[in-house]
C-alpha positions in Angstrom: 0.0 0.1 -0.1 1.3 3.3 -0.7 1.5 6.2 2.0 -1.4 8.2 0.6 -4.0 5.7 1.3 -4.2 6.1 5.1 -4.3 9.7 4.5 -7.0 9.6 1.9 -9.1 7.2 4.2 -8.8 9.9 7.1 -10.1 12.6 4.7 -12.9 10.5 3.4 -13.8 9.9 7.1 -13.5 13.5 8.2 -15.6 14.5 5.2 -18.3 12.1 5.9 -18.4 13.1 9.5 -18.6 16.9 8.6 -21.5 15.9 5.9 -23.6 14.3 8.7 -22.9 17.0 11.4 -24.1 19.6 8.7 -27.3 17.4 8.5 -27.7 17.1 12.0 -27.1 20.7 12.8 -29.3 21.9 9.8 -32.2 19.5 10.7 -32.4 19.8 14.6 -30.8 23.2 15.7 -31.7 25.6 12.8 -35.4 25.1 13.2 -35.1 25.6 17.0 -33.1 28.7 16.5 -35.4 30.1 13.8 -38.4 29.5 15.6 -36.9 31.4 18.9 -35.8 34.2 16.7 -39.1 34.6 14.8 -41.2 34.3 18.2 -39.0 36.3 20.3 -37.6 39.0 18.3 -40.5 39.5 16.0 -42.9 39.9 19.0 -40.4 42.5 20.6 -40.2 44.5 17.4 -43.9 44.3 16.6 -45.1 44.9 20.3 -47.5 42.0 19.4 -47.5 38.3 20.2 -46.0 36.1 17.5 -46.5 32.3 17.6 -45.1 29.7 15.1 -46.4 26.3 15.0 -43.5 24.4 13.5 -40.2 25.3 11.6 -38.6 22.4 9.5 -35.4 22.7 7.5 -33.7 20.3 5.1 -30.0 21.5 4.9 -29.2 19.5 1.9 -31.8 20.9 -0.3 -31.7 24.3 1.4 -35.5 24.4 2.1 -37.0 25.9 5.1 -40.8 25.6 5.9 -42.6 27.5 8.6 -46.2 26.6 9.4 -48.8 28.3 11.5 -47.6 31.9 11.8 -50.0 33.9 13.9 -49.5 37.7 14.6 -52.0 38.6 17.3 -53.9 42.0 17.2 -53.6 44.3 20.0 -56.9 43.7 22.0 -58.6 42.1 19.1 -60.0 38.8 19.3 -59.0 37.7 15.9 -55.4 37.5 14.9 -53.9 40.4 12.9 -52.2 38.0 10.5 -52.2 34.4 10.0 -50.2 32.1 7.4 -50.7 28.5 7.0 -47.4 27.9 5.5 -44.2 29.6 4.2 -41.6 27.7 2.1 -38.5 29.2 1.2 -36.1 27.6 -1.4 -32.5 29.1 -1.0 -30.1 29.2 -3.7 -26.5 27.7 -3.4 -25.4 31.4 -3.9 -26.5 31.8 -0.3 -23.6 29.6 0.9 -21.2 31.3 -1.5 -22.3 34.9 -0.7 -22.9 34.1 3.1 -26.3 36.0 2.8 -29.9 34.7 1.9 -30.4 34.3 -1.8 -33.9 32.6 -2.5 -34.8 30.6 -5.7 -38.6 30.5 -4.5 -40.7 31.9 -1.7 -44.2 30.2 -1.4 -46.8 31.6 1.0 -49.9 29.6 1.5 -53.1 30.6 3.5 -52.3 34.3 4.0 -55.2 35.8 6.1 -54.8 39.5 7.0 -57.5 41.4 9.0 -57.0 45.1 8.7 -58.5 48.0 10.7 -60.6 50.7 9.1 -59.0 53.3 11.4 -55.4 52.5 9.9 -54.1 55.3 7.8 -51.7 52.9 6.0 -52.4 49.1 5.4 -49.8 46.6 6.8 -49.9 44.6 3.9 -50.5 45.5 0.3 -51.5 42.8 -2.1 -51.0 43.6 -5.7 -51.6 41.7 -9.1 -48.6 43.5 -10.7 -45.0 42.9 -9.8 -43.5 46.5 -10.8 -39.8 45.7 -10.2 -39.9 42.3 -12.0 -37.3 41.0 -9.6 -39.0 38.1 -7.9 -41.3 35.5 -8.5 -43.6 34.3 -5.8 -46.6 32.0 -5.3 -49.3 33.0 -3.0 -52.4 30.5 -2.5 -55.6 31.2 -0.5 -55.0 34.9 0.3 -57.8 36.7 2.1 -57.9 40.3 3.2 -60.6 40.9 5.9 -62.3 44.1 7.0 -60.6 45.8 3.9 -61.7 49.4 3.0 -61.2 49.8 -0.9 -60.7 53.5 -1.6 -60.2 52.9 -5.5 -56.5 53.5 -5.3 -54.0 51.5 -7.5 
């Protein structure tokens, strides 16, 4: 046997361990940290209770799915905003640039309950993508208590 075979074996074992560690951290740690971040930081910044049912991540496909997002209204019985599911498919460019680069973002079951006293809506739903820079899929979108002023 040549001298480089043991070194190659050690390198292969190290690469396999790194691959499995990457998967374990991505599958178990990232969803817990993301859920804590969404619930804690978003609640603090919005001044409203934010809850998330679950977050799952697949580090090998760079896909994150958030289920059951609820933003409570302030003193209202109905939530201000609910989303059944948000799925983000990241690009490999995210790893290379060390910043989030999305291939696709899918929002399913968005429900927003606006308030007539609001001077400016929190969410604006438009049929047109003016910038043309992103493509999104939104399914089952409902806007409740909407006051249409005829603006476009």
